[in-house]
N, C-alpha and C positions, 0 to 999 in steps of 0.2 A: 504494501501499499504506500503509494507514495507520498512520503510530507515534507516540510519545511523542515530541517533541526531546531528547534528551539526558539520557533514562530509557532506562540498558541493566542489569540486573541484578551485572553486575561490579564497573561504579559506585555504584552507587544501593541496591546488596542491604549485608548485613552482612555482613560478613569468616567470621561465625562463622556453625555450621550449627544449627539448630534442635535440639539434644541439648544437655540440662541434669543435669545429676548428680541420681542417683537420690535421691527422700525432699527433694528442695529444695524446701519449699513454697514456691507465687506470693503471697500472701498470709500473713506471719509469725503474726499471730494468730489465724489458724482452722486448722480442723484437715485433712488432706489426704484426710480420704474422713467422710463421713456414712451409717451403716447399707450401709456397703459399695459406696456408690457416691464413686468418687473423683471430684474436681473442683480439688483443689489443690494437684497435685504435678506442679511446671514440668516434671520429667521426662516427662509427658503433651505435652510440645509449648507451646513459643509463637506460634504460625503467625499465628495472629490481631496479637497485638501486634505481630510483627515486621515485617507486609506494613503494619500503619498505620501502624509510625512508620517505614519504608522513604518510605513515602507522603507522611507528616510530614515529612521531610527534604527532600524533593525540592521540595515543595509551597513552603515557609517560606523553602524557604534559607539554615535555618540550617545553621554549620558542625560538623560532625559530630565527637565526640568520639575519642579514639583505640581506645577500646574499642571503638568501632562498627567499625572495620579488623582488631579483634585476631582469630587463627582459631579463639580460644576462645570458648566466651559471657561475659559480665558475671556477675560474682559476686554473689548475692542482694543485698547490704549498696549496690550500686554505684546511683545515680540511672538510668543505662540500661536497665538493669533492673527498675528500679519504674515508668520509665515503661512498659515492655515491658505490664508486668502489666498495669497501668489502659488500656493502648492494644486490651489480647486482650479485655479485658472490653465496654469502648466497643464492641469488633467483634458479641457475642453482642447487643445492642441487648436486653438483660434488659426493661428497662420494657414496652417497645415491646413484646413478645415474638417480636423477629428470630429467638432460636435455634431456637424451635419451625420455622422451614422447614428447618432439619437433623431434624425429630423427623420430619415428614411425611414428605417426599423417603425416608427411611432405612425408614420403614414397610412391610413385605414386602409386602402387600397395595394398594400403590400402582401399577397398569398401570405397565409398566414404557413404555408408547406416550405415558404423560401426562408422565413426566420425560423423554422426549424431545426431546416436543413445545414444553416450556415453555424446555428449554437452546436448541430452536431459535428462540424468542422474542429470549430472553437476547440470544442472538448478532446480532442486529439492533441491540437497543443499546449491548452492546456495539463494534460496529463502528461505529456514530455515537460515540459519549464520545470514543475512543480519537479519531478525529478530529478531535475539538474540543483534543488535547493534553494533558488527564489520562490517568496511570495509573489503574487501576479493580483496588479490589477485588473476590475473586471467591470466594464458597465453595463449594467441591467438597465434593459427596455420595459415602462411599466406600464404603459399607458398606451391607446392608440387615440390619436386626434390630429387635426390639421391646425388647433391652434398654438403658432409658434412660444406661449408664454407657456402651456406644458412643460415644456421642455425641463424644467423645475422638478416636473414629478418623479424622474426618473434616477436611478440612484447607483453609487459605486459602490464594491466589496473590495475584498482581496483573499483572494484564493491560495489556502495553506495545504492541505489536502486534498486528495484526490485517490476513491476508492471504489474502481469497479464493481458492480452489483449485475449482475446478472450480463444482459447486453447492454445494460446502464451504466451511468457513474454516479456517484456523490460525491458532491466539492464541498466541503467544509470552506468556512469564510469567516473573514472578521468584517461584520458589519458594525459601522459607526454608530447606526441605532440603537445598536446591543452593547453597551458598556458592562463590566463587571458590575455583580449588580443588579441587574436588568432583572423587571420581574414579571416581561413577557417571552424568556428564550434563557437559554444558557449560552455567553458568548465563544463556549467553546467548541458547538454543536449545533450551528445555524450551517445548513445545508439548503444546496443548490443541486436537487435529481433532476437527471434529464432518464428518461423509461427505455432510451435506444444510445445509441452513439452510431446506428447505421443512418450517414443523410439521405441513404435509399428510402427506406421505412419508416412507419409512421414512429411517431416524435414527441412526446410532452414533456415539460418542464412545471416543476413543481419546486417551491420555496417556504422555507418553513417557520418564518417568521408572523404569516399567517395576515398578513400584507395585503397590498394589490397582488394581482398575475405578474408573473413575471413571463414576457412573450418572446424574449430572445437574450443572447448576452454574448459579448466579443470581449477580446483582449485590449488594454490601454494602454498604450507606447507610453516607458516610463523611461527615466532618467534619473537617478538617485541625486539629491543633495543636500549641503549641512545641515542641520536644522539648528534652532538655537537650544542651547549646552542649558545641563544644572549646573554650571560653576558657580 
């Protein structure tokens, strides 16, 4: 069973949930929305920043600050909050159009069989890369919609263990929405399950968080950065 050595969400994940106070700006000098399109409200979540930062601390072996273990999110003026914002922006890969993958897969006209086949192909890469010992950021498509403002409802997690299950695959993930002490799921046992890894066969995706469905997922290109330390 491929797993990333020494990576478990209860240790490498953040102590606080992906829940920031309403009205908290991610970037202080930008408006929260333009023409009704919300893009700068941290209360919509900083999951991509938390995912990238958790992997950054693991890969760079940087000592984590006390804020990382706290049960409440860091304040906007803190170095950790600023780093989370920078990392969520990095996770979108704006200049290379990476965020358009969410826009494409959320399109209601895209056939579900396309989403299923894409996820099955991605699963093979997830199994291989986790076997190489590296946690892997994943993008989860959680809504079908024409409305671009609904891009904020998609999610990001970290794959850290993959377990073949019959013809399918169970991928355990770190989910920033479920930190240590969460009452709605063991952070070390959040599971993304594929019923099959055959892109030519019927495939279903289920996620153990009990929230919105996951229609498909994909790997997110990642490069490490040095996060703020606990020195």
